[in-house]
C-alpha positions as CSV (number, residue, x, y, z in Angstrom):
1,M,151.3,0.5,-19.1
2,K,149.4,-0.4,-15.9
3,L,151.4,-1.2,-12.8
4,A,149.8,-2.9,-9.8
5,S,150.9,-4.0,-6.3
6,Y,149.5,-7.1,-4.8
7,L,150.1,-10.3,-2.9
8,A,151.4,-13.3,-4.8
9,D,151.8,-16.6,-2.9
10,G,151.4,-14.6,0.2
11,K,154.3,-12.2,-0.6
12,P,154.1,-8.5,-1.5
13,S,154.7,-8.3,-5.3
14,F,154.2,-5.9,-8.2
15,G,153.6,-6.4,-11.9
16,V,152.3,-5.2,-15.2
17,V,148.6,-5.6,-15.8
18,V,147.8,-7.2,-19.2
19,G,144.2,-8.0,-20.2
20,D,142.5,-9.9,-17.3
21,G,145.8,-10.8,-15.7
22,V,149.1,-9.5,-14.3
23,I,152.7,-10.3,-15.1
24,T,154.6,-10.4,-11.8
25,M,157.9,-8.5,-12.1
26,N,159.8,-9.3,-9.0
27,R,161.7,-12.4,-10.3
28,R,161.6,-11.3,-13.9
29,L,163.7,-8.3,-12.8
30,G,166.1,-10.5,-10.8
31,D,164.6,-9.8,-7.4
32,K,166.3,-6.4,-7.5
33,Y,163.2,-4.6,-6.3
34,A,161.1,-5.5,-3.3
35,T,158.3,-3.1,-4.1
36,L,157.0,-0.9,-7.0
37,R,158.4,2.1,-5.2
38,D,161.9,0.6,-5.3
39,A,161.5,-0.1,-9.0
40,L,160.5,3.5,-9.6
41,A,163.4,4.8,-7.6
42,D,165.7,3.0,-10.0
43,Y,163.9,4.3,-13.0
44,A,162.9,0.8,-14.0
45,L,159.8,1.6,-16.1
46,D,161.5,0.7,-19.4
47,E,162.9,-2.4,-17.8
48,M,159.4,-3.5,-16.7
49,R,158.0,-2.7,-20.1
50,D,160.6,-4.8,-21.8
51,A,160.2,-7.7,-19.4
52,A,156.5,-7.8,-20.1
53,L,156.8,-8.0,-23.9
54,G,155.6,-11.4,-25.1
55,A,155.1,-12.6,-21.5
56,S,151.9,-14.3,-20.3
57,P,150.2,-13.3,-17.1
58,D,150.9,-15.5,-14.1
59,Q,148.1,-14.1,-11.9
60,K,144.4,-13.5,-12.8
61,L,143.0,-10.1,-11.8
62,A,139.9,-11.9,-10.6
63,G,140.5,-12.9,-7.0
64,L,143.8,-11.0,-6.8
65,Q,144.5,-9.5,-3.4
66,F,145.6,-6.0,-4.2
67,L,147.8,-3.8,-2.1
68,P,147.6,0.0,-2.4
69,A,149.1,1.0,-5.7
70,I,152.2,2.2,-3.9
71,P,152.0,0.5,-0.5
72,N,154.9,2.4,1.1
73,P,155.2,5.9,-0.2
74,E,157.5,8.2,1.7
75,K,154.9,11.0,1.5
76,I,151.2,11.4,0.7
77,L,150.5,15.1,-0.1
78,C,146.9,16.2,-0.7
79,V,145.4,19.4,-2.1
80,G,142.4,20.9,-0.5
81,I,139.7,22.9,-2.3
82,N,141.2,22.5,-5.8
83,Y,138.1,22.3,-8.0
84,K,136.2,25.4,-8.9
85,S,132.9,23.6,-8.2
86,H,134.1,22.4,-4.8
87,A,135.2,26.0,-3.8
88,A,131.7,27.2,-4.9
89,E,129.9,24.6,-2.7
90,H,132.0,25.7,0.2
91,G,131.3,29.3,-0.5
92,T,135.1,30.2,-0.5
93,E,137.4,31.9,-2.9
94,A,139.8,29.9,-4.9
95,P,143.1,29.7,-2.9
96,K,146.0,31.6,-4.5
97,L,148.4,28.7,-3.8
98,P,147.7,25.0,-3.4
99,N,146.4,24.3,0.1
100,I,148.5,21.2,1.1
101,F,147.9,18.8,3.9
102,T,149.4,15.3,4.5
103,R,148.2,11.8,5.1
104,F,149.8,8.9,6.9
105,V,150.8,5.7,5.1
106,N,148.6,3.6,7.4
107,T,145.5,5.4,6.1
108,L,146.0,3.7,2.7
109,V,143.5,0.9,1.6
110,P,143.8,-1.3,-1.5
111,H,141.3,-1.8,-4.3
112,E,138.5,-4.1,-3.0
113,G,139.7,-3.6,0.6
114,E,137.6,-2.3,3.4
115,M,137.4,1.4,4.3
116,I,137.1,1.7,8.0
117,R,134.4,4.0,9.5
118,P,135.8,5.1,12.9
119,K,133.9,4.3,16.1
120,V,133.9,8.1,16.9
121,S,132.3,9.0,13.5
122,T,128.8,9.3,12.3
123,N,129.8,11.7,9.5
124,F,132.1,9.7,7.3
125,D,132.4,11.4,3.9
126,F,133.8,10.5,0.4
127,E,136.1,12.6,-1.8
128,G,137.0,11.0,-5.2
129,E,140.3,12.2,-6.5
130,L,142.9,11.8,-9.2
131,A,146.3,11.1,-7.7
132,L,149.7,11.2,-9.3
133,V,152.8,9.1,-8.5
134,I,156.2,10.8,-8.6
135,G,158.7,8.9,-10.8
136,K,161.6,11.2,-10.7
137,G,162.4,13.1,-7.6
138,G,163.5,16.7,-7.3
139,R,163.5,20.0,-5.5
140,H,162.5,23.4,-6.9
141,I,161.0,21.7,-9.9
142,K,160.0,24.2,-12.6
143,E,156.3,24.1,-13.6
144,A,157.3,23.6,-17.3
145,D,159.2,20.5,-16.4
146,A,156.9,19.1,-13.7
147,L,155.1,16.4,-15.8
148,S,158.4,14.8,-16.6
149,H,158.7,13.9,-12.9
150,V,155.4,11.9,-12.9
151,A,155.5,8.1,-13.3
152,G,151.7,7.8,-13.7
153,Y,148.2,8.3,-12.3
154,T,145.8,6.4,-10.2
155,C,142.4,6.8,-8.3
156,F,142.2,7.9,-4.7
157,C,139.5,8.5,-2.1
158,D,140.4,11.1,0.4
159,A,137.7,10.1,2.9
160,S,137.0,12.6,5.6
161,V,135.8,12.1,9.2
162,R,133.7,15.3,9.2
163,D,133.0,15.0,12.9
164,F,136.7,16.2,13.4
165,T,137.1,18.6,10.5
166,K,136.1,21.6,12.4
167,Y,138.7,20.8,15.1
168,S,141.6,19.5,13.0
169,L,141.8,18.9,9.2
170,V,144.9,16.7,9.7
171,A,143.0,14.5,12.3
172,S,140.0,14.2,10.1
173,K,142.1,13.0,7.2
174,N,144.3,10.5,9.1
175,F,142.1,7.9,10.6
176,L,143.3,4.3,10.0
177,G,142.2,2.7,6.7
178,T,140.4,5.7,5.2
179,G,142.4,6.3,2.0
180,P,141.8,3.9,-0.9
181,L,144.5,4.1,-3.6
182,G,144.4,2.1,-6.8
183,P,143.6,-0.2,-8.4
184,W,146.8,0.4,-10.4
185,I,149.0,3.1,-11.8
186,V,148.7,4.0,-15.5
187,T,152.0,5.4,-16.8
188,T,152.3,8.8,-18.4
189,D,152.9,7.4,-21.9
190,D,149.2,6.3,-21.8
191,I,148.0,9.5,-20.2
192,P,150.1,12.4,-21.7
193,D,147.6,15.0,-20.6
194,P,146.0,14.5,-17.1
195,A,143.8,17.5,-17.7
196,R,141.7,15.5,-20.2
197,L,140.3,12.9,-17.8
198,T,136.8,12.5,-16.2
199,L,136.3,11.6,-12.6
200,T,133.1,10.0,-11.3
201,T,132.4,8.9,-7.7
202,R,129.5,6.5,-7.0
203,L,128.0,5.5,-3.7
204,N,126.0,2.2,-3.9
205,G,125.8,2.8,-7.7
206,V,124.4,6.3,-7.4
207,R,126.6,9.0,-9.0
208,M,127.7,11.6,-6.4
209,Q,130.5,13.4,-8.1
210,H,131.3,14.0,-11.8
211,S,133.8,16.4,-13.3
212,G,136.5,16.8,-15.8
213,T,140.0,17.2,-14.4
214,D,140.3,20.4,-16.5
215,M,138.3,22.1,-13.7
216,L,141.3,22.0,-11.3
217,I,142.1,25.4,-9.8
218,H,145.8,24.6,-9.6
219,S,147.1,22.4,-12.4
220,I,149.1,19.3,-11.8
221,P,152.3,21.0,-12.9
222,A,151.6,23.9,-10.6
223,I,151.0,21.5,-7.7
224,I,154.2,19.6,-8.2
225,A,156.2,22.8,-8.5
226,F,154.7,24.2,-5.3
227,C,155.2,21.0,-3.3
228,S,158.8,20.7,-4.5
229,V,159.5,24.2,-3.0
230,F,159.0,23.1,0.6
231,T,160.0,19.4,0.4
232,P,162.1,17.2,-1.9
233,L,159.9,14.9,-3.9
234,T,161.0,11.3,-4.2
235,P,159.9,8.4,-6.4
236,G,156.8,6.8,-5.2
237,D,155.4,9.9,-3.5
238,I,151.7,10.3,-3.9
239,I,150.0,13.7,-4.6
240,A,146.2,13.7,-4.5
241,T,144.9,16.6,-6.6
242,G,141.6,17.5,-4.9
243,T,137.9,16.6,-5.2
244,P,135.0,18.2,-7.2
245,D,131.7,19.2,-5.8
246,G,129.1,16.6,-4.6
247,I,130.6,15.6,-1.3
248,G,128.2,14.1,1.3
249,A,128.6,17.0,3.7
250,K,127.2,19.6,1.2
251,R,124.1,17.6,0.2
252,N,120.6,18.2,1.6
253,P,120.2,16.1,3.6
254,P,123.9,15.1,4.1
255,V,124.9,11.7,2.8
256,W,127.3,9.8,5.0
257,M,129.0,6.4,4.3
258,K,128.0,3.5,6.6
259,A,128.9,-0.1,7.0
260,G,128.0,-2.2,3.9
261,D,128.1,0.7,1.5
262,V,130.1,0.4,-1.7
263,L,132.2,3.3,-2.9
264,E,133.6,3.6,-6.4
265,V,136.0,6.2,-7.8
266,E,136.2,5.9,-11.6
267,I,138.6,7.9,-13.7
268,S,138.6,7.6,-17.5
269,D,141.8,5.9,-19.0
270,I,142.6,4.5,-15.5
271,G,139.8,2.4,-14.2
272,T,137.6,2.0,-11.1
273,L,138.7,1.9,-7.5
274,R,136.1,-0.1,-5.5
275,N,135.8,-0.4,-1.7
276,T,133.3,-1.6,0.9
277,I,132.7,0.4,4.1
278,A,133.1,-1.4,7.4
279,D,132.7,-0.2,11.0
280,E,135.8,-0.1,13.1
281,K,135.9,-3.2,15.4
């Protein structure tokens, strides 16, 4: 099942993607849930699946104004240096434990939205990533049980303002409008094994990154287990799992995103997250 967040009649909504359309769930579920995060918190996946059976889409995907797949997560946790190839291009050893940093909610950008290159940056870089969405919260989650806490998977771009990375990783990752998330979430019944996916990042149609998710240093269960040690995970939380090699900063010459560029993050069995770069006004 594919779950999307978007605007319908000017109001934030969420629904089930079917074919070239979407079945809006808000009213079908009795207006019990204002957002997809609220529905996940009430374990309403089966309810949404049942409500979509035999229903016809009420919105076309073409022209739909998407919101970030989860517009209002409590937490966005990201893993740094988590592909073997990315560690190699940095010339660093694989970290013994997941290297976690956080993003702010206001960094999120929807599918087909504009990524904002900050005024202070000439070194605006891309990092295509697989992200997971927590469906069942918990603390001290065992690695063997971790995948049962996942609602689904989506595409993410952990764009980096490299001008600031050497001073502050957190600053470089938290400029407004630099974290596209979407276009939708694919639930775990359709992706039982997230280590069998393929991630591709394209800039203006040119392939920049390409890797299987089996190349993660720390597996998704290991990441979830580690994060749950230091913070309680809650439904709707986003965990971005890291980027493979091919980032702009490590190319010769470096490749930086600029206004008018189009970035695509495609993950097999999920879809393609597409965004245009715009300069900060």
